[in-house]
C-alpha positions in Angstrom: -19.8 -9.8 -14.0 -18.4 -12.5 -15.9 -16.4 -14.5 -13.3 -14.4 -17.4 -15.0 -16.8 -20.4 -14.4 -13.6 -22.6 -13.3 -12.8 -20.0 -10.8 -16.3 -19.9 -9.6 -16.0 -23.6 -9.1 -13.5 -23.4 -6.3 -15.2 -20.3 -4.8 -15.7 -22.2 -1.4 -12.0 -23.2 -1.4 -10.9 -19.5 -1.5 -13.4 -18.6 1.1 -11.6 -21.3 3.3 -8.3 -20.0 2.4 -9.1 -16.4 3.2 -10.6 -17.2 6.5 -7.6 -19.3 7.6 -5.4 -16.3 6.6 -7.7 -13.9 8.6 -7.5 -16.1 11.7 -3.6 -16.2 11.6 -2.5 -12.3 10.8 1.2 -11.6 10.7 3.1 -8.2 11.0 5.5 -6.5 8.8 8.3 -8.5 7.1 7.7 -11.6 9.5 5.0 -13.0 7.5 6.5 -16.5 7.6 3.4 -18.5 8.6 1.3 -17.0 5.7 4.2 -17.6 3.1 4.3 -21.2 4.2 0.3 -21.3 3.8 0.9 -19.7 0.5 3.7 -22.3 -0.7 1.5 -25.1 0.7 -1.4 -24.0 -1.7 0.9 -23.4 -4.7 2.7 -26.9 -4.5 -1.0 -28.5 -4.6 -1.8 -26.2 -7.7 1.4 -27.5 -9.5 3.2 -24.3 -10.3 6.7 -24.7 -11.7 8.9 -22.8 -9.5 8.6 -21.7 -6.0 11.2 -19.2 -4.4 11.0 -18.3 -0.8 12.4 -15.7 1.6 12.7 -12.7 -0.7 12.3 -9.7 1.1 12.8 -11.7 4.3 9.3 -13.7 3.7 8.1 -12.9 0.7 7.4 -15.7 -2.3 7.8 -15.5 -6.0 6.3 -18.6 -7.7 6.7 -19.0 -11.6 3.9 -20.7 -13.9 5.3 -21.3 -17.4 2.8 -20.9 -20.4 2.7 -22.2 -23.8 5.9 -21.3 -25.6 8.0 -18.3 -25.3 7.0 -14.8 -24.1 7.4 -12.3 -21.5 7.1 -12.6 -17.8 4.2 -10.7 -16.3 4.1 -9.9 -12.5 1.1 -10.3 -10.3 1.4 -8.8 -6.7 -0.6 -9.6 -3.5 0.4 -8.1 -0.2 0.2 -10.7 3.0 0.6 -8.4 6.1 -1.8 -7.4 8.6 -2.2 -4.2 11.0 -1.1 -3.9 14.6 -4.7 -3.3 16.0 -7.3 -5.5 17.8 -10.2 -6.9 16.0 -13.8 -5.9 17.2 -15.7 -7.9 14.4 -17.0 -10.8 16.5 -16.7 -13.2 13.8 -16.1 -17.0 14.4 -13.1 -16.7 12.2 -11.7 -13.5 13.8 -8.0 -13.1 14.6 -6.3 -15.5 16.9 -3.2 -13.3 17.3 -4.0 -10.5 19.9 -3.0 -7.2 18.7 -2.8 -7.9 14.9 -5.8 -7.9 12.4 -6.1 -8.2 8.8 -8.0 -4.9 8.5 -7.1 -4.0 5.2 -8.0 -6.9 3.2 -4.4 -8.5 2.4 -5.9 -11.8 3.4 -8.3 -11.2 0.4 -5.6 -10.1 -1.7 -3.5 -13.3 -1.2 -6.5 -15.2 -1.7 -7.4 -13.6 -5.0 -4.0 -14.3 -6.2 -4.1 -17.8 -5.2 -7.3 -18.3 -7.2 -5.6 -16.9 -10.1 -2.7 -19.2 -9.8 -4.7 -22.4 -9.5 -6.5 -21.6 -12.7 -3.4 -20.4 -14.6 -1.7 -23.3 -13.4 -4.5 -25.9 -14.6 -5.1 -24.0 -18.0 -1.9 -22.6 -19.1 -3.7 -20.6 -21.8 -1.1 -18.0 -22.3 2.5 -17.6 -23.5 5.5 -16.6 -21.6 5.7 -16.9 -17.9 3.5 -15.5 -14.8 5.5 -14.4 -11.7 3.3 -14.6 -8.8 4.5 -12.0 -6.0 3.3 -12.5 -2.4 4.9 -9.6 -0.7 5.2 -9.0 3.1 5.3 -5.5 4.8 3.0 -3.3 2.6 1.6 -1.3 5.9 4.8 -0.3 7.6 8.2 -1.3 6.1 8.0 -1.1 2.2 8.3 -5.0 1.7 8.2 -4.2 -2.0 11.3 -2.1 -1.8 12.9 -5.1 0.0 12.0 -7.2 -2.9 12.8 -5.0 -5.6 16.2 -4.3 -3.9 17.0 -8.1 -3.9 16.9 -7.9 -7.6 13.4 -9.5 -8.1 12.6 -8.0 -11.3 15.7 -8.7 -13.0 16.0 -12.2 -11.4 12.6 -13.3 -12.7 12.9 -11.1 -15.8 9.6 -9.5 -15.1 8.6 -7.2 -17.8 5.2 -5.7 -16.4 3.6 -5.9 -13.1 0.0 -5.5 -11.9 -1.9 -5.2 -8.5 -5.4 -4.9 -7.0 -6.8 -3.3 -3.7 -10.1 -3.9 -2.3 -12.4 -0.6 -1.9 -15.2 -0.9 0.4 -18.2 1.5 -0.1 -18.0 0.8 -3.9 -20.2 -1.7 -5.8 -19.1 -5.3 -5.8 -17.2 -6.0 -8.7 -16.3 -2.4 -10.0 -13.2 -1.1 -11.0 -11.3 2.3 -10.4 -8.1 3.5 -11.5 -6.4 6.2 -13.3 -3.3 6.5 -15.6 -0.4 8.6 -14.1 -0.3 9.6 -10.4 -2.8 7.5 -8.5 -1.5 7.6 -4.9 0.9 9.9 -2.9 4.4 9.6 -1.9 4.5 9.9 1.8 7.2 11.4 4.2 7.4 11.8 7.8 8.7 14.9 9.7 9.9 14.8 13.3 10.9 18.4 14.9 12.5 17.9 18.2 12.9 21.4 19.9 15.1 22.2 22.7 15.0 25.5 24.7 15.5 26.5 28.4 12.9 25.2 31.2 11.7 27.0 34.1 8.9 28.2 36.2 5.9 28.8 34.4 5.6 32.0 36.3 9.0 33.4 35.1 8.8 32.9 31.3 11.5 35.7 30.6 13.9 33.6 32.1 13.4 30.7 29.8 13.3 29.7 26.2 10.0 28.3 25.3 10.1 25.2 23.4 6.3 25.0 23.4 5.9 28.6 21.7 8.3 27.6 19.0 6.5 24.4 18.4 3.1 25.8 18.1 4.3 28.5 15.6 6.0 25.8 13.6 2.7 23.9 13.5 0.8 26.8 12.2 3.6 28.0 9.8 4.3 24.6 8.1 0.6 25.3 6.6 1.9 28.3 4.6 4.0 25.8 2.7 0.6 24.6 0.9 -1.1 27.8 0.8 2.0 30.1 -0.2 4.6 27.9 -1.9 2.4 25.8 -4.1 0.7 26.6 -7.3 -3.1 26.3 -6.8 -3.2 23.3 -9.3 -0.6 21.2 -7.7 -1.4 19.0 -4.6 0.5 18.7 -1.4 -0.7 17.7 2.2 0.9 18.5 5.4 -0.8 17.4 8.3 0.6 17.9 11.9 -0.3 14.6 13.6 1.4 14.9 17.3 2.5 17.7 19.3 4.3 16.8 22.8 5.7 18.7 25.6 5.5 19.4 29.2 4.4 17.5 32.4 2.6 20.2 34.5 1.0 23.4 34.5 3.5 25.4 36.2 6.7 24.4 34.3 7.8 25.4 31.0 9.9 22.4 29.7 13.1 22.3 28.1 12.1 20.1 25.3 9.0 19.5 23.0 8.4 17.9 19.7 6.1 17.3 16.8 5.4 14.8 14.0 3.7 15.4 10.7 2.9 13.6 7.4 3.6 15.0 4.0 2.1 13.9 1.0 2.8 14.8 -2.6 2.6 13.3 -6.1 5.5 14.7 -8.3 9.4 14.8 -7.4 9.3 18.7 -7.8 6.7 19.3 -5.3 8.2 16.7 -2.8 11.7 18.4 -3.0 10.2 21.9 -2.6 8.2 20.5 0.5 11.3 19.4 2.1 13.3 22.4 1.5 10.5 24.8 2.6 10.0 22.8 5.8 13.8 23.1 6.8 13.6 26.7 6.0 10.5 27.4 8.0 11.4 25.2 10.8 15.1 26.7 11.0 13.9 30.4 10.7 11.3 30.0 13.6 14.0 28.1 15.8 16.2 31.3 15.2 13.5 33.7 16.1 12.5 31.6 19.3 16.2 31.3 20.2 15.7 27.5 20.5 17.5 24.6 18.8 15.4 22.3 16.5 16.6 18.8 15.3 14.7 18.1 12.2 14.4 14.5 11.0 13.0 14.2 7.5 12.3 10.8 6.5 11.2 10.0 2.8 8.8 7.3 2.7 7.1 5.4 -0.2 7.2 7.3 -3.4 4.0 8.3 -5.5 2.3 5.3 -7.1 2.2 6.1 -11.0 0.5 3.9 -13.4 1.9 3.6 -16.7 -0.7 4.6 -19.4 -0.4 2.0 -22.0 -0.7 -0.9 -19.0 -3.4 1.0 -17.3 -5.5 0.9 -20.4 -5.1 -2.7 -21.1 -6.0 -3.3 -17.5 -9.1 -1.1 -18.0 -10.0 -3.3 -21.2 -9.9 -6.7 -19.2 -12.0 -4.9 -16.4 -14.6 -3.8 -18.8 -14.8 -7.0 -20.2 -15.6 -8.8 -17.1 -17.7 -6.1 -15.3 -19.3 -4.0 -18.4 -18.5 -0.3 -19.2 -20.8 1.2 -16.4 -18.8 -0.4 -13.7 -15.5 0.6 -14.6 -14.2 4.3 -14.1 -10.6 4.7 -15.9 -10.7 8.3 -14.4 -11.1 7.8 -10.9 -8.7 10.5 -9.6 -6.0 10.3 -7.0 -5.8 9.4 -3.3 -3.4 11.0 -0.9 -3.0 7.4 0.7 0.1 5.5 -0.1 1.2 2.2 -1.4 4.4 0.6 -1.5 3.6 -1.1 -4.9 4.9 2.3 -6.2 8.6 0.6 -5.9 7.5 -1.9 -8.6 6.0 0.5 -10.7 9.4 2.6 -10.4 11.2 -0.5 -11.7 8.8 -1.9 -14.4 5.6 -0.7 -16.2 2.4 -1.9 -14.9 -0.7 -0.5 -13.3 -2.7 -0.8 -9.8 -6.5 -1.0 -9.6 -9.1 -0.5 -7.0 -12.0 -3.5 -6.9 -15.1 -2.7 -5.2 -16.3 -4.9 -2.4 -19.7 -3.5 -1.8 -21.0 -1.8 1.7 -19.1 -2.1 4.9 -16.5 -0.8 7.2 -13.8 1.1 5.4 -10.2 -0.4 5.7 -8.2 0.0 9.0 -11.5 0.0 11.0 -11.5 -2.6 13.7 -15.1 -4.0 12.4 -13.6 -4.3 8.5 -13.9 -7.6 7.1 -12.8 -8.7 3.4 -15.9 -9.7 1.4 -15.4 -13.2 0.1 -17.6 -12.5 -2.9 -14.5 -10.4 -4.1 -12.2 -13.3 -4.4 -13.6 -14.8 -7.5 -13.7 -11.3 -9.2 -10.2 -10.6 -8.6 -8.9 -13.9 -9.5 -10.9 -13.7 -12.7 -9.1 -10.2 -13.4 -5.7 -11.5 -12.8 -6.3 -14.7 -15.0 -8.1 -12.8 -18.0 -5.2 -10.0 -17.7 -2.5 -12.7 -18.3 -4.5 -14.3 -21.2 -4.8 -10.8 -22.5 -1.3 -9.8 -22.5 0.2 -13.1 -23.5 -2.4 -14.9 -25.7 -1.6 -18.6 -26.4 -0.6 -19.6 -29.9 -2.9 -22.4 -31.1 
């Protein structure tokens, strides 16, 4: 892969940044120490503007190029996961119960590397908006930043992001135009009946029986209400009720994750979920409180911007290591909120063999940083070439 020579020159610096970030993970919107580290590096690089505390702890930094042109956004997420690390590394997490198990420490490093190069060379027109975002994993930090008017405030015209991908060849790129990752919704059903002695079920209104039937019947939405060529996942992930073998409880509850790609399927899934749960509650003579939380929307790449990004990836990695029809994932990503507001694209960047993301033994491969930084830098130079 044709990593930019200047970026390769400070590869050891990037490794140091990444490992410092890895040792100091932060959760959700409260990524203040991480943001401070980012801002310190950006000041060292000589970026033109730094704007802090957008979306609680998010950062947007501006680098001006040579002459007028559009502003292109590049995004990296900063937050970690609430889990214990089991890597045994000498730079393992120092914050108990928190771990960079998804590589956001690496994503931040890649964007910092691109920032250093772009601030030095400025071989582009217009402006770059470097977006360092908190709370991708849990609280929709991208939505918080967009809701605060980030896109309009900085006049961002297009926006791009990268995510590392273990198990895929180092330096390879995978993406697809159109839907890439799913919308994710969460269902909770609280069932209330009449409890009593397990030896006398006729005197009870059993919430367990109702809940089990609901869990089974939800699968009929996928198999009987959805055209075979459409995609929908409904997974019941929690079922809770009861305390002892001889008591029928008064209450029980379940939770499920529901994932789809189009607004039409998403609406249908919610409508049928409410109808199925309501019908079974009536059949079992219990009450059912339905809490249906719409989470991240589907991540949908814009075709023109995806093709430009793929051209840059091919120039860097070669045709054989770029898959522009990589299919879709039922995983979710809050970069979707940015793509809802502006055209752009999201790509996966292979990091070689190793544990998958969200595993307690996962670690970002430091060899990836120069590749990601080079991609971001070349993308800006391709989109806004300098006029000399």
